[in-house]
MIDOKOL-213253 format. One record per residue (C-alpha): x, y, z; chain; residue in one letter; residue number from 0. Coordinates in Angstrom, 3 decimals, padded with zeros to 6 digits. Layout:
MIDOKOL-213253
+----------+----------+----------+-----+------+-----+
!     east !    north !       up ! mol ! type ! seq !
+----------+----------+----------+-----+------+-----+
!        X !        Y !        Z !   A !    A ! NUM !
...
+----------+----------+----------+-----+------+-----+
//
This chain:
MIDOKOL-213253
+----------+----------+----------+-----+------+-----+
!     east !    north !       up ! mol ! type ! seq !
+----------+----------+----------+-----+------+-----+
!  098.808 !  089.864 !  036.256 !   A !    X !   0 !
!  100.360 !  086.676 !  037.454 !   A !    X !   1 !
!  102.384 !  088.608 !  039.917 !   A !    X !   2 !
!  099.449 !  090.321 !  041.248 !   A !    X !   3 !
!  097.907 !  086.783 !  041.788 !   A !    X !   4 !
!  100.651 !  085.584 !  043.337 !   A !    X !   5 !
!  100.783 !  088.630 !  046.143 !   A !    X !   6 !
!  097.261 !  088.330 !  046.797 !   A !    X !   7 !
!  097.383 !  084.359 !  047.510 !   A !    X !   8 !
!  100.761 !  084.991 !  049.707 !   A !    X !   9 !
!  098.092 !  087.544 !  051.662 !   A !    X !  10 !
!  095.405 !  085.634 !  051.877 !   A !    X !  11 !
!  097.222 !  082.526 !  053.389 !   A !    X !  12 !
!  099.410 !  085.174 !  055.367 !   A !    X !  13 !
!  095.821 !  086.262 !  057.029 !   A !    X !  14 !
!  094.664 !  082.722 !  058.010 !   A !    X !  15 !
!  097.515 !  081.289 !  059.395 !   A !    X !  16 !
!  097.508 !  084.410 !  062.000 !   A !    X !  17 !
!  093.599 !  083.698 !  062.493 !   A !    X !  18 !
!  094.962 !  080.198 !  063.038 !   A !    X !  19 !
!  096.891 !  081.471 !  065.951 !   A !    X !  20 !
!  093.625 !  082.343 !  067.697 !   A !    X !  21 !
!  092.522 !  078.785 !  068.266 !   A !    X !  22 !
!  092.173 !  077.943 !  072.009 !   A !    X !  23 !
!  089.850 !  078.613 !  075.425 !   A !    X !  24 !
!  088.812 !  082.147 !  076.004 !   A !    X !  25 !
!  087.067 !  083.467 !  079.353 !   A !    X !  26 !
!  086.158 !  087.097 !  080.022 !   A !    X !  27 !
!  082.606 !  089.415 !  081.226 !   A !    X !  28 !
!  079.906 !  090.613 !  079.494 !   A !    X !  29 !
!  077.644 !  093.535 !  080.317 !   A !    X !  30 !
!  074.182 !  094.624 !  079.238 !   A !    X !  31 !
!  073.816 !  098.253 !  077.987 !   A !    X !  32 !
!  070.482 !  098.623 !  079.119 !   A !    X !  33 !
!  069.275 !  095.840 !  081.941 !   A !    X !  34 !
!  072.660 !  096.146 !  084.211 !   A !    X !  35 !
!  072.935 !  092.369 !  084.208 !   A !    X !  36 !
!  076.033 !  090.922 !  083.264 !   A !    X !  37 !
!  078.570 !  088.055 !  084.247 !   A !    X !  38 !
!  081.063 !  085.661 !  082.962 !   A !    X !  39 !
!  081.483 !  084.699 !  079.669 !   A !    X !  40 !
!  083.622 !  081.550 !  078.010 !   A !    X !  41 !
!  083.927 !  080.003 !  074.539 !   A !    X !  42 !
!  086.571 !  077.506 !  073.023 !   A !    X !  43 !
!  087.368 !  078.133 !  069.147 !   A !    X !  44 !
!  088.700 !  075.555 !  067.041 !   A !    X !  45 !
!  089.619 !  075.460 !  063.343 !   A !    X !  46 !
!  087.757 !  072.744 !  061.586 !   A !    X !  47 !
!  088.962 !  072.499 !  058.484 !   A !    X !  48 !
!  088.352 !  075.442 !  056.308 !   A !    X !  49 !
!  085.710 !  076.283 !  059.287 !   A !    X !  50 !
!  085.727 !  077.461 !  063.008 !   A !    X !  51 !
!  083.620 !  075.658 !  065.553 !   A !    X !  52 !
!  082.878 !  077.374 !  068.480 !   A !    X !  53 !
!  081.226 !  076.164 !  071.776 !   A !    X !  54 !
!  080.000 !  078.935 !  074.273 !   A !    X !  55 !
!  078.297 !  079.815 !  077.984 !   A !    X !  56 !
!  077.877 !  082.625 !  079.948 !   A !    X !  57 !
!  076.180 !  083.159 !  083.256 !   A !    X !  58 !
!  073.116 !  084.883 !  084.046 !   A !    X !  59 !
!  071.306 !  085.160 !  087.537 !   A !    X !  60 !
!  073.775 !  083.027 !  089.164 !   A !    X !  61 !
!  073.106 !  080.071 !  086.304 !   A !    X !  62 !
!  075.221 !  078.760 !  083.441 !   A !    X !  63 !
!  073.332 !  079.285 !  080.070 !   A !    X !  64 !
!  074.517 !  076.895 !  077.728 !   A !    X !  65 !
!  073.991 !  078.192 !  073.840 !   A !    X !  66 !
!  073.659 !  076.021 !  070.452 !   A !    X !  67 !
!  075.929 !  077.723 !  068.180 !   A !    X !  68 !
!  074.518 !  079.082 !  064.690 !   A !    X !  69 !
!  077.297 !  081.018 !  062.673 !   A !    X !  70 !
!  080.856 !  081.431 !  063.388 !   A !    X !  71 !
!  083.311 !  083.743 !  061.391 !   A !    X !  72 !
!  086.592 !  084.242 !  062.378 !   A !    X !  73 !
!  088.584 !  086.303 !  059.506 !   A !    X !  74 !
!  091.660 !  088.902 !  060.031 !   A !    X !  75 !
!  091.098 !  088.744 !  063.619 !   A !    X !  76 !
!  087.633 !  089.371 !  063.608 !   A !    X !  77 !
!  084.550 !  087.694 !  065.311 !   A !    X !  78 !
!  080.873 !  086.928 !  064.714 !   A !    X !  79 !
!  079.449 !  084.343 !  066.723 !   A !    X !  80 !
!  075.489 !  083.801 !  065.906 !   A !    X !  81 !
!  074.146 !  081.851 !  068.772 !   A !    X !  82 !
!  070.608 !  080.471 !  070.479 !   A !    X !  83 !
!  069.649 !  079.978 !  073.803 !   A !    X !  84 !
!  066.513 !  079.837 !  076.182 !   A !    X !  85 !
!  066.031 !  081.858 !  079.284 !   A !    X !  86 !
!  063.084 !  081.482 !  081.281 !   A !    X !  87 !
!  061.106 !  079.441 !  078.606 !   A !    X !  88 !
!  061.914 !  082.324 !  075.631 !   A !    X !  89 !
!  064.084 !  081.244 !  072.992 !   A !    X !  90 !
!  066.372 !  083.828 !  071.700 !   A !    X !  91 !
!  069.435 !  084.212 !  069.765 !   A !    X !  92 !
!  072.316 !  086.823 !  070.235 !   A !    X !  93 !
!  075.237 !  087.847 !  067.778 !   A !    X !  94 !
!  078.203 !  088.838 !  068.790 !   A !    X !  95 !
!  081.036 !  090.380 !  067.313 !   A !    X !  96 !
!  084.166 !  091.607 !  068.171 !   A !    X !  97 !
!  088.051 !  092.062 !  067.244 !   A !    X !  98 !
!  091.133 !  090.364 !  068.506 !   A !    X !  99 !
!  093.683 !  093.431 !  069.760 !   A !    X ! 100 !
!  096.785 !  091.307 !  070.531 !   A !    X ! 101 !
!  095.431 !  090.442 !  074.139 !   A !    X ! 102 !
!  091.890 !  089.907 !  074.119 !   A !    X ! 103 !
!  088.765 !  090.188 !  071.915 !   A !    X ! 104 !
!  086.652 !  093.055 !  072.889 !   A !    X ! 105 !
!  083.107 !  093.606 !  071.216 !   A !    X ! 106 !
!  079.628 !  094.460 !  071.227 !   A !    X ! 107 !
!  076.295 !  091.766 !  071.434 !   A !    X ! 108 !
!  072.702 !  092.185 !  070.172 !   A !    X ! 109 !
!  070.333 !  089.898 !  071.422 !   A !    X ! 110 !
!  066.773 !  089.493 !  069.711 !   A !    X ! 111 !
!  063.918 !  087.292 !  069.715 !   A !    X ! 112 !
!  065.096 !  083.948 !  068.131 !   A !    X ! 113 !
!  063.010 !  084.754 !  064.681 !   A !    X ! 114 !
!  064.788 !  088.347 !  065.083 !   A !    X ! 115 !
!  061.991 !  090.726 !  064.987 !   A !    X ! 116 !
!  062.282 !  091.754 !  068.730 !   A !    X ! 117 !
!  065.514 !  093.488 !  070.411 !   A !    X ! 118 !
!  065.621 !  092.293 !  073.688 !   A !    X ! 119 !
!  069.228 !  093.475 !  074.962 !   A !    X ! 120 !
!  072.280 !  094.602 !  073.701 !   A !    X ! 121 !
!  075.685 !  095.334 !  075.323 !   A !    X ! 122 !
!  079.727 !  094.761 !  075.546 !   A !    X ! 123 !
!  081.987 !  091.976 !  076.010 !   A !    X ! 124 !
!  085.510 !  090.959 !  076.527 !   A !    X ! 125 !
!  087.769 !  087.862 !  076.780 !   A !    X ! 126 !
!  091.124 !  086.985 !  076.622 !   A !    X ! 127 !
!  092.867 !  083.620 !  076.673 !   A !    X ! 128 !
!  092.302 !  081.116 !  079.275 !   A !    X ! 129 !
!  095.359 !  080.017 !  081.661 !   A !    X ! 130 !
+----------+----------+----------+-----+------+-----+
//
């Protein structure tokens, strides 16, 4: 039993160390699956103790949209972000999920009203390390 506990502990430490390598700045594109909209997306991942922090902005209609991050999860190279933003007076929330493939994060997003009662948009995104 003790040996199994040690193996699990070592595997967990290795996974955390691998995720730590994903701290940094990323930039890429997002594309709506329904409206045809799209644009740039960029974020910075930073480890703050055992937790992660993220600052994210994206482009929409030739402007930059700032967001308020609500949740950041990064585990085993899988990223999940939840953030709020406002567009044309509407308070919205996006949930972004993606995975690191060794070269880039790729994934899907879903945008709802801020209370989650109405789906607004969904699509895909991809970012790579900013040079």
